[in-house]
N, C-alpha and C positions, 0 to 999 in steps of 0.2 A: 889772641894771638897779641894784637896791636897795641894793646893795654899790657901786655907783659914787657913791648920791645918798647914806650916810651911812656913821656912821661906826661904827655898829653894827645888825646885824642880827636880829632875831628870829625861827626859824622852826619850825617845828612836826614834832615829823617822830611825832606820832600817839602813843597813849595803849598803856601796856607798856611800858616799856624794854629786856626783853625783845625785844616785836616791835617796834618802829617804831624804837628808836634803833639797835637792831641791825642794821636793812633799813640807813636812813638813811648808819649809818657804812660798811656794806660793799659797799653800791651806787649811793644818790644819788653818794657820795665821789668814788668810781671813774669815774661817769659826767660829774660836775661840775667833777672837779679841785679842786672846791672840802673846806676842812677848818676843822672849827669851832675856837672857841678857847675858848669851856665848854660844858658840858653842865651843863641845869639841869633838875634832878629834882623834879617836883612831887609832892606830898605829901598828903593832908590827918588829921585826927587820926581822922576816921569811915574812912577806907579800913583805916588801919594795925589798927583794933581789929577789921574785916572780918578784915583776913586773919590774925587770930589763932585764929580759926574757932570761937571763942564765939558769933557772931552768924548769922542767916542772912540773907541777902542777897539778893533775887531780882529780876530785871531787869523791870522793870516795875512792881514792886510796892512799896506804902509801905515805907519805910524801917522797924524794932526801935526804940520807941520808946527802947530803952534804950542806942541808939547816943549818944543826947544827955546819956546820966549820964557822971556822970565812972569812968574806968577806969583807970588809969594802969599794971594791970599786960596787961591786956590791950593797951593800946598797947604796951607793952615786948615784948611775943608778939610782937606783927606783924608788929613792925619784923624782923626776920627778913628780912622780902622787900625792905623799904628796904634793908637790909645788904647782899644780894645782889644790889640793878640798882645800887647805887653800885659795887660791886665789878665787876659789867656794866661799865660805862661807864668804868671805870680802867683795862680791858682795851684802851681805846684810847688810852690816853697821854695824853686830856685833864682837867682841873683839873674835878669837879663840885661844885655849890652848892645844894644842897638847900631846895626852896621849898615851904612850911610852908600850902597854898591853907586859912585861917583861916574856921570856921566862929562863928558865936556861939555855940554850947552847948558850941565849946572851955574846957576852963580851964589856967590858966597853971602846974599840974604836968603837965597833958599836952604842951602847947606844950615845955614846958623836958625833958620826959624825951627827945621825939624829935629836940632840938636836942645834947643829949646823946650819945644813940648816932648821930647824922649822924656828928658831929664824931670821935668816938671809935673811927669805922669809915670814915677817909678822906677823906671828904666838906674840900673847901677848907671850905668857911660854909655856913651856914644860918640860912635869913631869913623869915622871917612876910611873908606878901601879904597884902594887905585891900587889895585893889581893887575889890574887887563894893560894898564898905561905902564906901571912901573915896576913889576915882579917882585918877590917876596918886599921889597923894599918897602910898597907901596901899603901893603898891610902890617905894618910894622908897629904903629899907631893901634887897629883894631886888636893886633897880635898881643900887646904890651895891657891892654885895656880888658882881656879874656882871664888872662892870668892871674891878675889881681882880682877878678870880679870868682876865680876858680875860689882863692881862697879867703874866701869871705864865710860866712858861715850861711849855713844852710837846712833847713826842714824840709826834705821832700817828700810827697805825699800824692795819693793816686787820688784822681776825681771820683770818681767811687768805689765802695768795694762788690767784692764781687755776690757777696748772699743777700744781694736784692732782685728785685723783679726784677726780668729785662725791661718794661715799659717803664720803669722807676731810671732804672740808667741812660736811656735814649733821653728822657727827660731833662733830668739835670746835663747830660749835652748840648743838650740842644737851650736851655735857657743860659746857663752859665757860661759858655761856649759861642754859641751862636748869637746870645741875645732876646733868643726865642718868647713869646710870650707863652706857648705850649708849642703843645703837638698834635696833631690831625692825623688818627691810621685810617688810610682808605678801606675799599672789603676787602673784606678777606684778611686784613694783618691782624685782628687780633684774635682770632683762630688757628693762625700758623703760630704765632706769640704763644697761645695758651700749649700747644701739643707739643712746639719744642720745649715749653719746662716741665710737658709729661717725659722727655724723655730725658730730663736731665740735662740738657743744654744750658741754663737759668744761668749757671753758675761762669758761663762763658765771657769774655770781655765782648763790647762793640764793638764795633769799624764802620763807625756810620762813611754812608755814601752819597756823596751828593759835589756840589761845583764847587773849585776854586780860586771861581773868581770876585765870591762875593762870601759874605759872612752868614748870609742866608742862604737859602736852596735855588733863590732867582738871581741869576747871574747879572741881571740888571738891576739891581739892589748894592748901591754903590756907599764909600763910605761903612758906617757903622747903622745898619737900616734896624729900625724898630717897630713895634705893631705889628709884627707878624707873628702867624702860626706855622709850623714845619710841617709839610705836611709824608706820610711817610707811606710809601704807596705799595712797598714791599719789603718782603725782611726774608732772608736766606740762611742759609745753616753752611762755615768752611769747617767741619770739623777737623778734617787733618789739619788746617793752619792754627786750630782754634781760638775761634771768633763766629761772632754773628755779626751780618750785615746790613743795616737797613737801606733801603736804596729812596732817596731821599729829592722830589723834583727831578725831573727832567732829568735823568744821569746813565752813560755808558756804564760802562762798568769793565772796560778794556781804555784803555786813554788810548784817542786818535795821533795821527802825524799830522805837522802842519801845511797845510793847500802847497809850502812852497819848503823842501829842507833849508835848511841856512849853508849848507855844507855846496847847495850849486853857484854858490856867489863866491866859494873858495876856492885859490887859484894860486898857481905856481909863474912869475912873469918871465920876462926872457934873461934877468941875471940872476933867479934861482930863489927871489924873494916871495915870500908868503904876500897874499893880496885877499883882501876880501874877507877877513876877521871882522874890522870894527865896520 
């Protein structure tokens, strides 16, 4: 419907290009018959600092105040994660625009560092987004970059064909997207794969279930982890949805809510103004 009503349609694939984007490309695009003209890779200064491993970030807990202080070295170190995610997006033959989600505490030197790294590592463009502060005007630079990228030649391709074995599909995702050295199947998993193959389910795409906090299965491994093997603890069928989903490491299949919902901080003051959004 959206494509019939507008020249450009923006859809969110979910956080973590190694998670949401990979599933969008390999599953949603197959079933819908639609392919993207551009990937918008969203990052932030504080997220890249976190991926440096220098700062401890705990979901639901207040951020380390030091994240608000300039640290170009931490940004550059954590940008290894961004570089790998750009590589991941380009595996699908689509141009990548990096969007820097600006926070008030970000500095020009930190922003320039991200722009330089993104453009040197295959991004078509890199633009700052200030929509949270300036509304539509704050996204103009980003929107114009996306329009230009959509006009570029592209050669969309899936990461794997459907007619290869289940284990081979899992291993392609693990090695090419996550950067793993290989895959370790825990007890009982290979027997389930054998049975699924007998049922004819080996022709289904794979929907990996793993943490979004790391390229690996371990949320503590930040940046661009190397030298690890991906543990597959189980594999389950979702036949109605049309995929198989391996469980990698400690993972819940139903996302949890934050320890304190953001809505608790939002209110309306005596003059009718909304407070607590930022």
